[in-house]
N, C-alpha and C positions, 0 to 999 in steps of 0.2 A: 682795556678789557681783553683777556686772552680766551680763546676757544680752542679746545682740543678736538681735532678731527683725525681719526686713524692714528698714524704714526707721526703726524705733523701738527705743530702748534701754530695757530693762525693769530696774528695780531689783528684784531678786528678793526682797529682805528685806521691802519694804513694798508692792510691787505698783504703785508710781508709774511713770508713763511720762515719759521725757525725750526729746523729739525730737532726732534727729541734726541737726547743722548741715548745711544744704544745700550742695551742691558748687557753687562759683562758676563763672560763665561763663569760658571761656578768654579770655585777653588775648593780643593779637598779640605782646607782649613775651616770652611764654613758649612761643610756637610757633616751630618751625624747620622748614625744608624745604631739601633740597640742590638739586634741579633738577626740571624737568618731564621725566618719562620718556615717550618716544614709544612709543605702543602701537598705532599705525596711521598711515597717511599723513596723516590729518586729526585724530588724537586724541592727547591726552597725559593721563597720570595724575600727579597731584600728591599726595604723601603728606606730611601734617603730623605732627610729633612734639611731644608735650608735654615741653618741656625743664625743667619744674618751676617753682617749687618744690613745688607742690601739685597734686592731681588737679583737673580742670576739665571743664566740659561745653561741647562745640562743637555749635552748632545751625545748621541751615539750609543755605544755598547761599553760595558765594563770590561776590564781585564780581571782575571781571577787567578789566584795562586793558593796553594795549600801552605799552611804555616803551623808551627808549634805554638807554645804559649809565650815565647820570648818576643824578640823584636820583629815587627812586621817586615823588616827588610831581609830577614832570614826566611825566605820562602821558596817554594818550588812552583814556578809559573805553569799554568795549564794552558793548553790550546783552547781558545774560545771559538766555537762554531756559532756564527751569528744567525739569529732567527728573526725574520721579519725585516721591515724597513725602519730606519732611524729617522726621527724628526726632532727638532729642538723642542725642549720642554722648558717653558719659563716658570721659574719657581719664585713666588713671593716669599718674603721672610715667613717661615713656618710652613711653606709649601712642601709638598711631598711628591716624590717620583719613585717608581719601583722597577725592578728587573726580576725576571724569573730565571733561575739556573736549574738546568736538568743534567744530572750526572748519569753515566753508565753504571748501573748498580753492580755491587759485589753480590754474587750468588752463594747459596749455601749458608751454613751456620758457622759459628766461631771462627775457624780458619777458612774463611770464604775463598772463593776463586772467581776468576773472570772467564766468561765464555770465550774470549779471544785468546786465552792462555797467558795473558799478561799478568804481572804481579799486581795485586790490589794496592792502592794507596790509601792510607788512613792518616788523618790529622785532626787535632781538636779545634782548629780554626782555619778560616780562609782570609785572604787579603783581597778585598774588592777594590779595584782601581777605578777611580772616578775623580774628575776635577784636577787631574795632574798629580794625584797622590793616592795613598792606599788607606783603607779603613779595615782594621782587623776585627773579625766577627766570629762568634761561636754560634752553634745551634741554640735556639731558645730553650730546648729541653736539656742542654748540657751534654748531648751525645757527641760523637765524632763524625766527621765527614769521611765516608768510605766510597771510593769510586774506582773504576777500571779505565785503562787506556789513556790516562793523562790528559783527558779533554772534558770540556763542559759545553753544553749548549746554553746560550744566553739570549734573552730578548733585549731589544733596545729599551732604554729608559722610557717610561710612560708616566704621565701625570696620574696620581692616585689620590683618593680621598683620605680624609683624616681617620 
């Protein structure tokens, strides 16, 4: 008879302890995301889903790059300013984790400008780096990502509900 206690499996018959296999880090090939959900004029939330085949652990912060509509490898990396503390997030198959990205907004109409006097950057998609690879995403409303100063603030991945 086996009993599970915390992270250790105990063989009840002889009292021997057999450690459970550790949960592997998530790989980008098992993560999916539909789109970037706009949650403010300058913020988007991206939810990643573990599409299996096994549970995994997602750690840290994403990388972010602007991209066109072609290959995700043709992108312009942005400087990521980390917000908050990172903790490992265990994702069961079908489990979800989110990050929130905040961009420095482009001001004005049509030919917008940056308060810093930098040239605005505009792209139809971003590449979110997680699990050792990139996921190319557009805005859920089909618009463009427009930002100033070549940087983005990102929260660490956090567990999120369905």
